[in-house]
C-alpha positions in Angstrom: -103.2 -115.3 136.1 -105.8 -117.1 134.1 -108.5 -118.7 136.2 -111.5 -120.8 135.5 -114.5 -118.7 136.7 -117.0 -121.5 136.6 -117.2 -121.5 140.4 -120.9 -121.3 141.1 -121.1 -117.6 140.3 -122.0 -118.3 136.7 -125.2 -120.2 136.9 -126.8 -122.1 134.0 -130.5 -122.4 133.9 -133.3 -122.1 131.3 -134.2 -118.6 132.4 -130.7 -117.2 132.5 -128.8 -116.1 129.4 -125.1 -115.2 129.0 -124.4 -112.2 126.8 -121.1 -110.7 125.7 -120.1 -107.2 124.7 -116.8 -105.3 124.4 -115.4 -101.9 123.8 -118.4 -99.9 124.8 -116.2 -96.8 125.1 -119.1 -94.9 126.7 -118.8 -91.1 126.0 -115.7 -91.5 123.8 -116.7 -89.1 121.1 -113.6 -89.7 119.0 -114.9 -93.1 118.1 -117.7 -91.5 116.1 -114.8 -90.6 113.7 -112.3 -93.4 114.3 -114.9 -96.3 114.2 -117.6 -94.6 112.3 -120.0 -95.0 115.2 -123.4 -93.3 115.1 -123.9 -90.0 116.9 -125.1 -90.6 120.4 -123.8 -94.2 120.5 -123.6 -94.3 124.3 -127.4 -93.9 124.6 -127.9 -96.3 121.8 -125.9 -99.0 123.5 -127.5 -98.4 126.9 -131.0 -98.6 125.4 -130.3 -101.8 123.4 -128.6 -103.4 126.5 -131.7 -102.9 128.6 -134.0 -104.1 125.8 -132.1 -107.4 125.8 -130.8 -108.2 129.2 -132.9 -109.4 132.2 -131.8 -108.7 135.8 -131.0 -112.3 136.2 -128.9 -112.6 133.0 -125.1 -112.5 133.0 -123.0 -110.1 130.9 -119.3 -110.6 130.1 -117.8 -107.2 129.2 -114.5 -107.6 127.5 -113.1 -104.2 128.4 -112.8 -100.5 127.6 -115.9 -99.6 129.4 -115.8 -95.8 129.3 -113.5 -92.9 128.4 -113.2 -89.7 130.5 -113.8 -89.1 134.2 -114.5 -92.3 136.0 -116.7 -90.6 138.6 -119.8 -91.1 136.5 -119.1 -94.8 135.9 -121.1 -96.1 138.9 -124.2 -94.1 137.9 -123.9 -95.3 134.3 -123.4 -98.9 135.2 -126.3 -98.8 137.6 -128.6 -98.1 134.6 -127.5 -101.4 132.9 -129.5 -104.6 133.6 -128.0 -107.9 134.5 -125.0 -109.3 136.5 -121.9 -107.9 135.0 -118.4 -109.4 134.7 -115.5 -107.2 133.5 -112.3 -108.2 131.8 -110.3 -105.0 132.1 -109.2 -103.4 128.8 -106.3 -101.0 128.2 -108.6 -98.1 129.0 -109.7 -99.7 132.3 -106.4 -100.7 133.9 -105.8 -97.3 135.5 -108.3 -98.6 138.1 -107.9 -101.8 140.0 -110.3 -104.8 139.7 -111.5 -104.0 143.2 -112.4 -100.4 142.1 -114.5 -101.7 139.2 -116.3 -104.1 141.6 -117.0 -101.2 144.0 -118.4 -99.1 141.1 -120.8 -101.4 139.3 -119.4 -104.7 138.3 -120.2 -107.9 140.2 -116.7 -109.3 139.3 -113.6 -107.9 137.5 -110.4 -109.6 136.3 -107.9 -109.5 133.5 -108.9 -112.8 131.9 -110.9 -115.9 132.7 -111.8 -119.3 131.3 -115.4 -120.5 130.8 -116.5 -123.5 128.8 -112.9 -124.0 127.5 -113.0 -120.4 126.1 -110.4 -117.9 127.1 -111.9 -114.4 127.5 -109.5 -111.4 127.2 -109.5 -107.8 126.0 -106.5 -107.9 123.7 -106.0 -111.1 121.7 -104.5 -113.9 123.8 -100.8 -113.9 124.3 -100.5 -110.1 124.1 -97.7 -108.8 126.3 -99.1 -105.6 127.7 -96.8 -102.7 128.4 -97.8 -99.7 130.3 -101.5 -100.5 130.2 -101.4 -101.0 126.5 -100.3 -97.4 125.6 -97.0 -98.6 124.3 -96.4 -101.1 121.5 -97.4 -104.7 122.4 -95.4 -107.8 122.1 -96.7 -111.3 121.8 -95.9 -114.7 123.4 -95.8 -117.9 121.5 -99.0 -118.8 119.6 -100.5 -121.4 121.9 -103.6 -121.1 124.1 -103.7 -122.6 127.6 -104.1 -126.3 127.4 -107.7 -126.3 128.6 -108.8 -123.7 126.0 -110.0 -124.1 122.4 -110.7 -120.6 121.4 -110.1 -117.0 122.5 -112.9 -114.4 122.5 -111.5 -110.9 122.7 -112.2 -107.3 121.7 -109.8 -104.4 121.2 -109.5 -104.5 117.4 -112.9 -102.8 116.8 -113.9 -102.6 113.1 -110.5 -103.8 111.8 -112.0 -105.0 108.5 -113.2 -101.6 107.6 -110.8 -99.1 109.1 -109.9 -97.9 112.6 -106.2 -98.0 111.9 -103.8 -95.1 111.6 -100.0 -95.0 111.9 -99.9 -94.6 115.7 -102.3 -97.5 116.2 -100.5 -99.7 113.7 -97.2 -99.2 115.6 -98.9 -100.0 118.9 -100.8 -103.1 117.7 -98.6 -104.6 115.0 -97.5 -107.6 117.1 -101.2 -108.5 117.5 -102.0 -108.5 113.8 -101.5 -111.0 111.0 -99.8 -110.4 107.7 -103.1 -109.8 105.9 -104.9 -108.3 108.8 -107.7 -106.8 106.7 -108.8 -110.3 105.8 -108.1 -112.5 108.7 -107.0 -112.6 112.3 -103.5 -113.7 113.2 -104.5 -117.1 114.6 -107.4 -119.5 113.8 -108.4 -119.8 117.4 -109.3 -116.0 117.7 -112.8 -114.8 117.8 -113.2 -111.0 117.6 -116.1 -109.3 119.4 -116.6 -105.9 117.9 -119.7 -103.7 118.7 -119.4 -102.2 115.2 -120.2 -105.7 113.8 -123.0 -106.5 116.3 -125.2 -103.5 115.5 -124.2 -102.0 118.9 -126.1 -104.9 120.7 -125.1 -107.5 123.1 -124.9 -111.0 121.7 -125.9 -114.2 123.4 -122.7 -116.2 123.8 -124.0 -119.4 122.1 -125.2 -117.4 119.1 -121.9 -115.6 118.8 -120.0 -118.9 118.8 -122.4 -120.6 116.3 -122.4 -117.8 113.7 -118.9 -116.3 113.2 -119.7 -115.0 109.8 -122.7 -113.0 111.0 -120.6 -111.2 113.6 -117.5 -111.1 111.4 -115.6 -112.7 114.3 -113.0 -114.5 112.1 -112.9 -112.3 109.1 -114.9 -109.8 107.0 -118.1 -110.7 105.2 -117.7 -111.6 101.6 -118.5 -108.6 99.3 -120.8 -109.4 96.5 -120.2 -108.2 93.0 -123.4 -108.1 90.9 -122.9 -109.5 87.4 -125.5 -109.1 84.8 -125.8 -112.3 82.6 -128.6 -112.8 80.1 -131.0 -110.7 82.0 -130.3 -112.3 85.3 -128.3 -110.7 88.2 -125.8 -113.1 89.7 -124.0 -112.3 93.0 -120.3 -113.2 92.8 -118.0 -113.2 95.8 -115.0 -111.0 95.3 
């Protein structure tokens, strides 16, 4: 069930910032290949997290926290600064929301609404089967009436790769016709660590600069054209 989480837990003050992150996949070494992540990306994310987030700040984590044995999750999350809210991803749903709250998150859920934004792991309207390990379906293309956009993760560096036959079959209902160039619906905003330099992003900055974080489509590629001794950058 979608709920509005502005219930006093999320405080707004000059000295409190709200950051967002998704698909940390701590210790998932296969992502060094699948997503072209740097070697040792777990330590990189942890270090950049703590360089950015104050203890009083709030972090929305949009799912897929860690891969592998969950027994180390509590120790790992204890290293991360801030008050942490989790939206469970397909790699998190083998544990209950209560389990995640007992092991390092201040709150856990499957979706929530804040400032008329729907936060989910998969794109909104995804029909999840067997924790997302079987092909998805999708509902009609409307957002809840009180929402204007959907911030989600799951698709990683979709503009540059991270798709093979198996993944295509699983996620095809979530993708548009020309999914290398745009998301399926105009109200989607993709949050991908691969496009945030493995850093958390302040929510307001993410919403204000979709091109910087490639949240609605890939950056324009520039084709250098030499003309009368002057280099001109042409979008292609």
